[in-house]
Structures are given as structure tokens and as C-alpha cells.
C-alpha positions as CSV (number, residue, x, y, z in Angstrom):
1,M,0.0,0.0,0.0
2,T,1.5,3.4,-1.1
3,L,1.8,6.1,1.6
4,H,0.5,9.5,0.5
5,I,0.7,12.6,2.6
6,P,-1.0,15.7,1.1
7,F,1.5,18.3,2.1
8,D,0.9,22.1,1.7
9,N,3.9,23.8,3.4
10,S,3.3,27.4,4.2
11,Y,6.1,27.9,6.7
12,A,8.6,26.6,4.1
13,R,7.5,29.5,1.9
14,L,8.8,32.0,4.4
15,P,12.3,33.5,3.9
16,D,15.2,31.1,4.4
17,R,16.4,32.8,7.6
18,F,13.3,31.3,9.4
19,F,14.8,27.8,9.2
20,V,17.5,25.5,7.9
21,R,16.5,23.0,5.3
22,Q,17.6,19.6,6.4
23,A,16.4,16.1,6.0
24,P,16.0,13.8,9.1
25,V,19.0,11.6,9.9
26,P,18.2,8.0,9.2
27,V,18.1,5.5,12.0
28,R,19.5,2.0,12.1
29,E,16.4,-0.2,12.5
30,P,13.0,1.5,12.7
31,R,10.2,-0.4,14.5
32,L,6.7,0.9,15.2
33,L,5.9,1.2,19.0
34,A,2.6,3.1,18.8
35,L,0.4,4.5,16.1
36,N,-2.5,6.9,16.6
37,A,-4.9,5.7,14.0
38,P,-7.8,8.1,14.8
39,L,-5.4,11.1,14.5
40,A,-4.0,9.7,11.2
41,E,-7.5,9.5,9.8
42,E,-8.2,13.0,11.0
43,L,-5.2,14.2,9.1
44,G,-6.4,12.5,6.0
45,L,-3.7,9.8,6.2
46,D,-4.2,6.0,5.9
47,P,-3.2,4.4,9.2
48,T,-2.7,1.0,7.4
49,A,-0.2,2.6,5.1
50,L,1.6,4.3,8.0
51,A,2.0,0.9,9.6
52,T,3.8,-0.6,6.5
53,P,7.6,-0.6,6.3
54,E,7.3,2.4,4.0
55,G,5.2,4.3,6.5
56,V,7.4,3.4,9.4
57,A,10.4,4.5,7.5
58,T,8.8,7.9,7.0
59,L,7.8,8.2,10.7
60,A,11.4,7.3,11.7
61,G,12.9,9.8,9.3
62,N,14.5,7.2,7.0
63,A,12.4,8.2,4.0
64,V,11.3,11.7,3.0
65,P,7.8,11.4,1.4
66,E,6.9,13.3,-1.8
67,G,5.8,16.9,-1.1
68,A,7.7,17.1,2.3
69,E,10.1,20.1,2.7
70,P,12.0,19.1,5.8
71,L,13.4,21.9,7.9
72,A,14.6,22.9,11.4
73,Q,13.0,26.1,12.7
74,A,14.9,28.9,14.2
75,Y,13.9,30.5,17.5
76,A,15.4,32.0,20.6
77,G,14.1,32.1,24.2
78,H,14.3,32.8,27.9
79,Q,15.2,29.5,29.7
80,F,14.5,29.8,33.4
81,G,14.7,33.5,33.0
82,G,18.1,33.5,31.2
83,W,18.3,34.8,27.7
84,N,19.5,32.6,24.9
85,P,19.5,34.3,21.5
86,R,19.8,31.2,19.3
87,L,18.0,27.9,20.2
88,G,16.1,26.4,17.3
89,D,15.1,22.8,16.6
90,G,18.1,20.9,17.9
91,R,16.5,17.5,17.5
92,A,13.3,18.1,15.6
93,I,12.6,18.3,11.8
94,L,9.3,19.7,10.5
95,L,8.4,17.5,7.6
96,G,5.6,19.8,6.4
97,E,2.0,20.7,6.9
98,V,-1.3,19.1,6.0
99,V,-4.8,20.5,6.0
100,D,-6.9,18.1,8.0
101,R,-10.5,16.9,7.4
102,H,-11.8,19.9,9.5
103,G,-10.0,22.4,7.3
104,Q,-7.3,23.1,9.9
105,R,-3.7,23.4,9.0
106,R,-1.4,21.0,11.0
107,D,2.3,20.5,11.3
108,I,3.9,17.1,11.2
109,Q,7.2,17.1,13.0
110,L,9.7,14.3,13.8
111,K,11.2,14.8,17.3
112,G,14.5,13.0,17.8
113,A,15.3,13.1,14.1
114,G,19.0,13.9,14.4
115,R,21.5,16.7,14.7
116,T,20.8,20.1,13.1
117,P,22.8,23.4,13.1
118,F,20.8,24.3,16.2
119,S,21.8,21.2,18.2
120,R,24.8,22.9,19.9
121,M,26.2,20.1,22.1
122,G,23.3,17.8,21.7
123,D,23.1,14.6,19.7
124,G,19.7,15.4,18.1
125,R,18.2,12.2,19.3
126,A,15.6,11.2,21.8
127,W,15.2,8.0,23.9
128,V,12.1,6.0,24.3
129,G,11.2,7.3,27.8
130,P,10.5,10.9,26.9
131,V,8.9,9.9,23.6
132,L,6.4,7.6,25.2
133,R,5.8,10.0,28.0
134,E,4.9,12.7,25.5
135,F,2.8,10.3,23.5
136,V,0.7,9.2,26.5
137,V,0.5,12.6,28.3
138,S,-0.3,14.7,25.2
139,E,-3.0,12.3,24.1
140,A,-4.5,12.2,27.6
141,M,-4.6,16.0,27.6
142,H,-6.4,16.0,24.3
143,A,-8.9,13.5,25.7
144,M,-9.5,15.9,28.6
145,G,-10.2,18.7,26.2
146,V,-7.0,20.7,26.7
147,P,-5.6,22.4,23.6
148,T,-2.4,20.5,22.9
149,T,0.0,19.1,20.4
150,R,-0.8,15.5,19.5
151,A,1.2,12.3,19.0
152,L,0.9,10.5,15.7
153,S,3.5,7.7,16.3
154,A,6.4,6.5,18.3
155,V,9.1,4.5,16.5
156,A,12.0,2.7,18.1
157,T,15.3,3.4,16.2
158,G,17.4,0.3,17.1
159,E,20.1,2.7,18.3
160,T,21.5,3.4,21.8
161,I,21.2,6.9,23.1
162,R,23.6,8.2,25.8
163,R,22.3,10.3,28.5
164,E,23.2,9.7,32.2
165,R,23.3,6.1,31.0
166,A,22.5,4.1,27.8
167,H,18.9,4.1,26.6
168,P,17.1,2.8,23.5
169,G,16.4,5.5,21.0
170,A,13.0,6.5,19.6
171,V,11.4,9.2,17.3
172,L,8.1,10.9,18.0
173,A,5.9,12.1,15.2
174,R,4.2,15.2,16.7
175,V,1.3,17.1,15.2
176,A,0.6,20.7,16.1
177,A,-1.4,23.7,14.9
178,S,2.0,25.1,14.4
179,H,5.4,25.0,16.2
180,I,5.7,28.8,16.3
181,R,6.7,30.0,19.7
182,V,7.1,33.2,21.7
183,G,10.8,32.6,21.1
184,T,10.3,32.7,17.4
185,F,9.3,36.3,17.6
186,Q,12.2,37.0,20.1
187,Y,14.7,35.5,17.6
188,F,14.0,38.1,15.0
189,Y,13.5,41.0,17.4
190,A,16.9,40.3,18.9
191,R,18.4,40.5,15.4
192,D,16.6,43.8,14.7
193,D,15.1,42.0,11.6
194,M,11.9,44.0,11.2
195,E,11.2,42.5,7.8
196,A,11.2,39.0,9.2
197,L,9.2,40.0,12.3
198,A,6.5,41.5,10.1
199,A,6.4,38.5,7.9
200,L,6.1,36.2,10.9
201,T,3.3,38.3,12.4
202,D,1.4,38.2,9.1
203,H,1.9,34.4,8.9
204,V,0.6,33.8,12.4
205,L,-2.3,36.2,11.9
206,Q,-3.4,34.4,8.8
207,R,-2.8,30.9,10.2
208,H,-4.2,31.3,13.7
209,Y,-6.0,34.6,14.2
210,P,-7.5,35.7,10.9
211,G,-9.9,38.0,12.8
212,A,-7.2,39.9,14.7
213,D,-5.9,43.3,13.6
214,G,-2.1,43.7,13.4
215,A,0.5,43.1,16.0
216,M,-1.5,44.4,18.9
217,G,-4.5,42.3,17.8
218,L,-2.1,39.3,17.7
219,L,-0.8,40.0,21.2
220,R,-4.4,40.3,22.5
221,A,-5.4,37.0,21.0
222,V,-2.4,35.1,22.3
223,V,-2.9,36.5,25.8
224,D,-6.5,35.4,25.8
225,R,-5.7,31.9,24.6
226,Q,-2.9,31.4,27.1
227,A,-5.0,32.7,30.0
228,R,-7.6,30.1,29.2
229,L,-5.0,27.3,28.6
230,I,-3.3,27.9,32.0
231,A,-6.6,27.9,33.8
232,H,-7.4,24.5,32.2
233,W,-4.0,23.2,33.4
234,M,-4.7,24.3,36.9
235,A,-8.1,22.7,37.0
236,L,-6.6,19.4,36.1
237,G,-3.6,19.6,38.4
238,F,-1.2,19.7,35.5
239,I,2.4,21.1,35.9
240,H,4.2,21.8,32.6
241,G,7.5,21.9,34.3
242,V,9.5,24.0,31.8
243,M,7.6,27.1,30.8
244,N,10.4,28.8,28.9
245,T,9.4,31.3,26.2
246,D,10.6,28.8,23.6
247,N,8.1,26.3,25.0
248,M,5.1,28.6,24.7
249,A,3.2,28.1,21.4
250,V,1.5,31.2,20.0
251,S,-1.3,29.0,18.8
252,G,-2.5,28.5,22.4
253,E,-1.6,24.7,22.5
254,T,0.3,23.0,25.2
255,I,3.7,22.1,23.7
256,D,6.9,20.4,24.7
257,Y,6.1,17.7,27.3
258,G,9.4,17.4,29.0
259,P,9.5,17.3,32.8
260,C,5.7,17.6,33.0
261,A,3.5,15.8,35.6
262,F,0.1,15.7,37.1
263,L,-0.3,16.3,40.8
264,D,-0.9,13.3,43.1
265,S,-0.9,14.9,46.5
266,Y,-2.0,18.5,46.2
267,H,0.2,21.3,47.3
268,P,0.5,24.6,45.3
269,D,4.3,24.7,45.6
270,T,4.8,21.3,44.0
271,V,7.6,21.1,41.5
272,F,8.6,17.9,39.6
273,S,11.2,19.1,37.1
274,S,14.7,18.0,38.1
275,I,16.2,21.2,36.8
276,D,13.8,23.6,38.5
277,S,15.7,24.0,41.7
278,H,14.1,27.3,42.7
279,G,10.5,26.5,41.9
280,R,10.1,28.9,39.1
281,Y,7.6,26.7,37.3
282,A,5.8,25.3,40.4
283,Y,2.1,24.6,40.1
284,R,1.0,27.9,41.7
285,Q,3.5,29.9,39.6
286,Q,2.2,29.0,36.2
287,P,-0.2,32.0,35.7
288,Q,2.5,34.5,36.7
289,V,5.1,32.8,34.4
290,A,2.6,32.9,31.5
291,A,2.2,36.7,32.1
292,W,6.0,37.1,32.2
293,N,6.4,35.2,28.9
294,L,3.7,37.2,27.2
295,A,5.5,40.4,28.3
296,Q,8.5,39.1,26.3
297,L,6.2,38.6,23.3
298,A,4.9,42.1,23.7
299,T,8.4,43.5,23.8
300,A,9.3,41.6,20.6
301,L,6.2,43.0,18.9
302,L,6.7,46.6,20.0
303,P,8.5,47.7,16.7
304,L,5.4,46.7,14.8
305,M,3.0,48.4,17.3
306,G,4.7,51.8,17.4
307,N,7.6,51.3,19.8
308,E,7.4,53.4,22.9
309,A,4.1,54.9,22.0
310,A,2.6,51.4,22.1
311,I,3.9,50.5,25.6
312,P,0.9,51.6,27.6
313,E,-1.6,49.7,25.4
314,A,0.7,46.6,25.2
315,T,1.1,46.6,29.0
316,E,-2.6,46.8,29.4
317,V,-3.1,43.9,27.1
318,V,-0.6,41.7,29.0
319,Q,-2.1,42.7,32.3
320,G,-5.4,41.6,30.9
321,L,-4.3,38.0,31.3
322,A,-5.0,38.2,35.0
323,P,-8.8,38.9,34.9
324,T,-9.3,36.6,31.9
325,Y,-7.4,33.8,33.8
326,A,-9.4,34.5,37.0
327,A,-12.7,34.3,35.2
328,E,-11.7,31.1,33.4
329,W,-10.4,29.6,36.6
330,I,-13.7,30.3,38.3
331,R,-15.6,28.8,35.4
332,R,-13.5,25.6,35.5
333,F,-13.6,25.1,39.2
334,A,-17.4,25.9,39.2
335,A,-17.8,22.9,36.9
336,K,-15.5,20.8,39.2
337,L,-17.8,21.7,42.1
338,G,-21.0,21.3,40.1
339,L,-22.0,25.0,40.6
340,P,-23.0,27.7,38.2
341,P,-20.1,29.9,37.3
342,D,-22.0,33.0,38.4
343,D,-22.5,31.6,41.9
344,P,-20.6,34.1,44.1
345,E,-19.6,31.3,46.4
346,V,-17.5,29.4,43.8
347,Q,-14.2,31.1,44.5
348,P,-14.5,31.0,48.3
349,L,-15.6,27.4,48.3
350,A,-12.9,26.3,45.8
351,T,-10.2,28.2,47.8
352,R,-11.3,26.7,51.1
353,L,-11.3,23.2,49.7
354,L,-7.9,23.6,48.1
355,D,-6.4,25.0,51.3
356,Q,-7.7,22.0,53.2
357,M,-6.4,19.7,50.5
358,A,-2.9,21.3,50.8
359,A,-2.9,21.0,54.6
360,T,-3.5,17.3,54.4
361,W,-1.7,16.6,51.1
362,A,-4.9,15.1,49.7
363,D,-4.8,13.6,46.2
364,F,-6.0,16.2,43.7
365,T,-7.8,13.9,41.2
366,I,-9.2,11.5,43.8
367,T,-10.6,14.2,45.9
368,F,-12.6,15.9,43.1
369,R,-13.7,12.6,41.6
370,A,-14.9,11.3,45.1
371,L,-17.0,14.5,45.4
372,T,-18.4,13.7,41.9
373,E,-19.3,10.1,42.7
374,G,-20.3,10.6,46.3
375,T,-17.6,8.3,47.5
376,E,-15.1,8.8,50.3
377,V,-12.5,11.5,50.0
378,P,-9.0,10.8,51.3
379,A,-9.1,9.9,55.0
380,D,-6.9,12.7,56.3
381,L,-9.0,15.3,54.6
382,A,-12.3,13.7,55.6
383,A,-11.1,13.7,59.3
384,Q,-10.8,17.5,59.3
385,P,-13.7,19.4,61.0
386,E,-13.0,22.3,58.5
387,F,-13.7,19.9,55.6
388,Q,-16.9,18.6,57.2
389,A,-18.1,22.2,57.6
390,W,-17.0,22.9,54.0
391,R,-18.9,19.9,52.7
392,K,-22.1,21.1,54.4
393,D,-21.8,24.5,52.8
394,W,-21.1,23.0,49.4
395,E,-23.9,20.4,49.5
396,A,-26.4,23.1,50.6
397,R,-25.9,24.6,47.1
398,S,-27.2,21.4,45.4
399,P,-24.2,20.6,43.2
400,D,-24.8,19.1,39.7
401,A,-23.0,15.7,39.6
402,T,-23.4,15.5,35.8
403,A,-21.5,18.7,35.3
404,M,-18.8,17.5,37.8
405,R,-18.4,14.2,35.9
406,R,-17.5,16.1,32.7
407,A,-14.9,18.2,34.6
408,N,-13.3,15.8,36.9
409,P,-11.3,12.9,35.3
410,A,-11.3,9.6,37.0
411,V,-8.0,8.5,35.5
412,I,-5.0,10.6,34.7
413,P,-1.5,9.6,33.5
414,R,-0.1,9.3,37.0
415,N,3.7,9.6,37.2
416,H,4.3,6.2,38.7
417,R,2.2,4.5,36.0
418,V,4.0,6.4,33.2
419,E,7.4,5.4,34.6
420,A,6.3,1.8,35.0
421,M,5.1,1.9,31.4
422,I,8.4,3.2,30.2
423,E,10.4,0.6,32.1
424,A,8.2,-2.2,30.6
425,A,8.6,-0.8,27.1
426,V,12.4,-0.7,27.5
427,A,12.2,-4.3,28.4
428,G,10.1,-5.1,25.3
429,D,6.7,-5.2,26.9
430,L,4.2,-2.8,25.3
431,A,1.1,-4.0,27.2
432,P,1.3,-1.3,29.9
433,L,1.5,1.3,27.1
434,E,-1.5,0.0,25.4
435,E,-3.4,-0.3,28.7
436,L,-2.7,3.4,29.5
437,R,-3.7,4.5,26.0
438,A,-7.0,2.7,26.3
439,A,-7.8,3.9,29.8
440,L,-6.9,7.5,29.0
441,A,-8.9,7.7,25.8
442,D,-12.0,8.3,28.0
443,P,-10.7,9.7,31.2
444,F,-14.1,11.0,32.5
445,D,-15.9,7.7,32.1
446,P,-13.3,5.0,31.9
447,D,-14.0,1.3,31.5
448,P,-14.2,-0.4,35.0
449,R,-11.4,-2.7,33.8
450,F,-9.0,0.2,34.4
451,D,-10.1,1.1,37.9
452,H,-6.7,0.0,39.2
453,L,-5.1,2.9,37.3
454,R,-7.1,5.4,39.4
455,A,-5.2,4.5,42.6
456,P,-2.5,6.9,43.9
457,P,1.0,5.7,44.2
458,Q,2.2,3.8,47.3
459,E,5.1,5.4,49.1
460,E,7.7,3.3,47.3
461,E,6.0,4.1,43.9
462,K,6.1,7.9,44.2
463,V,7.8,9.7,41.4
464,L,9.0,13.1,42.7
465,R,11.3,14.2,39.9
466,T,10.8,14.2,36.2
467,F,13.4,14.9,33.5
468,C,13.6,16.7,30.2
469,G,15.1,13.8,28.3
470,T,17.3,16.0,26.2
């Protein structure tokens, strides 16, 4: 069966300084680990053809299909607050773009596809752990309704990758509305390349925000989407872990699942990333970091908005993230508590509950799902008189369990389950991966066969640190 991908590559038509044209570096022995057949069909691709040797060769980077224009994108970024003027795709190759069955333009990118001129000291490769983590977590986020990049496939390479020790290599085929980042704008602003900055702005407006007017309209639209995205993360207990400006997509999708994790025990200062030693990207910090990142986007766009004369309006736009985020947070937590979003008690009730959960380190997902199903909340929380008083106040408002069921997942990709899945896959056992994929496909109403995946980790199973995998 012949593989056909209907490419239409708008980014490749931008000036050459936006990227470096480069084919993926072939791997030794490609072998399919996971294929997302529904996503393939959504993209207008034949999943059967993708699973053939020809298809797997394409997904591994060993074959460049007709119509592809492989390239590594240029961008810059602030990493943990420190400025780096030249980052770019150091281990990813954008094969090209397709227009899906809904009329939406989507990137197809290979992550772990070999060295590029942006690789610096890296080898351009990825190992199977981060590839499968991103596959599982990004697809779980999609199933929970979060705007996100998607995973089309994971392919083993038959090669050994050196990190802190030897690991089996893999390549992820990632699908995104685009891979344009805040750092892409910063890249051209730092070079005083106003022509490129204007071309990039026009491209993003046409591709993502056709109703927005100019650079200020673009900033306003990105701020709005990011405010709503971060509120959605917070409502699910998701911690991105590395919210650098090069990891913030201007499309409003969640991108770059490195040291990410979902909360088990709730505390707002929780950090998982092994490299976040000062808690810059802790759970509670995510709205503030988003505002900081968007201030950098505003700075990069200033030359197109009128320079100093535009600073007051641009500042007002960025500061508008806070009220938009607050309103979206209330809307999301109102649903989690089964209350109307205009109920004035939503914020006080949600805050009281979260404070009590933090004091007892109650499991975030289990607590909200127990309230949904009318089952027992974690014992330490239930024992608190403050919680019993809270519950009476909450129940007096006749919460809607149906609304709660749509807002509170029963199963999430818990850290210990993801790590166990990775260990099994390294040993050649893909059954835990398939089980997680099946369970997370319907996180709000999972099959009872997957009830064991709802359990929190035992003490010896806890995963307290996650890693970038680069």
C-alpha cells in the first residue's frame, strides 16, 4: 500500500532565515511502537499505510515522502529567565503541513530526528522514555479537552542513546497547529530584523488569528488563549515543568512535554522538574510565568506596534491576562464543584477546599472525583472538621453531579504509571503502554477494567522528579 501525505507547506515558503532546510538523519532499525490511527484519519492519512515498512520508514525519518520540505525552525528564548539568542530545533525536523478533514492546517514534525545546526552540544536524538511520556500525556490532555500538540506515532530506532546512561532510541511524530513559539518572535526581534518580524506576524495572523488586527491584535489574541489554557491546566492539576518562552506556542496549544506531571498529593508549591531547583515553574507559579512570557512577546512585537508609544496599550493587554485567567479559573472550578459559574460562592468554596487539601496533602484527582461520585474523599481530609463544615456549605448549594463528571477525570497519566510503562517498554513489553492508552482515551468515564489505574502511588512508587530527556 502506497503512503500518501497531502503536504501544503506554508512555513517553508517564508524566507530562508526562518529555518535551515535539512532532512532527518536515518536510524538503524525503525520499529513501530505506537500509532495513533484516529489522528492519522483526522489528518487524511491512511493508518494502514503508515504501519507498513514504507510508512514506518517515513515516521522514523529514514524516508522523505513526496511533497515534504523538511526543515529545522529557528527561534530564541528565555530559559528559566536566562536569555539565549539562538536555540532552534536541535533535535526536531518539520516534515511539512497538511490541511486536516476539518480544514485546519497542522504541522507534522519528527522529534528525535538527528542533529541540526541548532543542536549545539546535543546529539539530536531522543530516547524511548520521553517519547512515550509525551505520547501518553499529550493524548491524555487531548482527551480531557486541553488544547495540545498530538502524538501520531512512536518509533524505536534500534540505536543506543547516551544520557546519564545508555537508553534505547526513539522518534516521536508530533502534530501541532504550528510550532511557532514566543521565542520565534524573540529571535527576529533580537536581530533587529523587522522585515522577518513583520512576515512572521502576518503568517501567524493568517494561520491562527485571521480576525485579529495587526501586531496588537495578535498580542491580545495570544494573551486570551494562554490565559484560558493555563486555567485549564490548573483545573486538572497539570504542571508543565519548563515554561520557557521557547516552550510557549502562540497557537495556544500545550507544547513540549518534558518534565511535566500531574499532581498526586496536592500542594500549590509542588515542583517535579529535576532542573527547577528554585520552583520557578511550580504549580502555583504557572499563571504568573505565563504573564512574564507574554510580556516578552509584547516586547518583541513593539517595533510593529509603534515602539514606545505602544507600551501603555501593550502593557494593558498583557495585564489583561489576570482577569481573563481568573474568570476562566472560576468557570473551570465551578464545573468541578457542580456549581453555576456566576454563583458568588464558587471562589470562596474552591479556595477553602484547596487550602484544606494542601494542609492534608490530599490527592487532587481522587478528591474531586470522590466528590463527583459521592464516595469517600482521602481519609486525612475527611477527618478535618474544617472539611466537614465545607462539605455542608457545598452540599447546601445542590451541586450538579453530571457537570462534575464532565470536569473531573477519574483516571490521569499518573507519574508512577507512566514510569512503569516506560520501564516495561524498554524491556520489550508494550502491554502497559496499550493499557494506559486505552484507559486515558476516555478519562471522564473509563472502563471499569481500568479502575486500578485510578489509585494513587504507594510510598515506594512515588515519582517526585521528572526529566527533560534531552
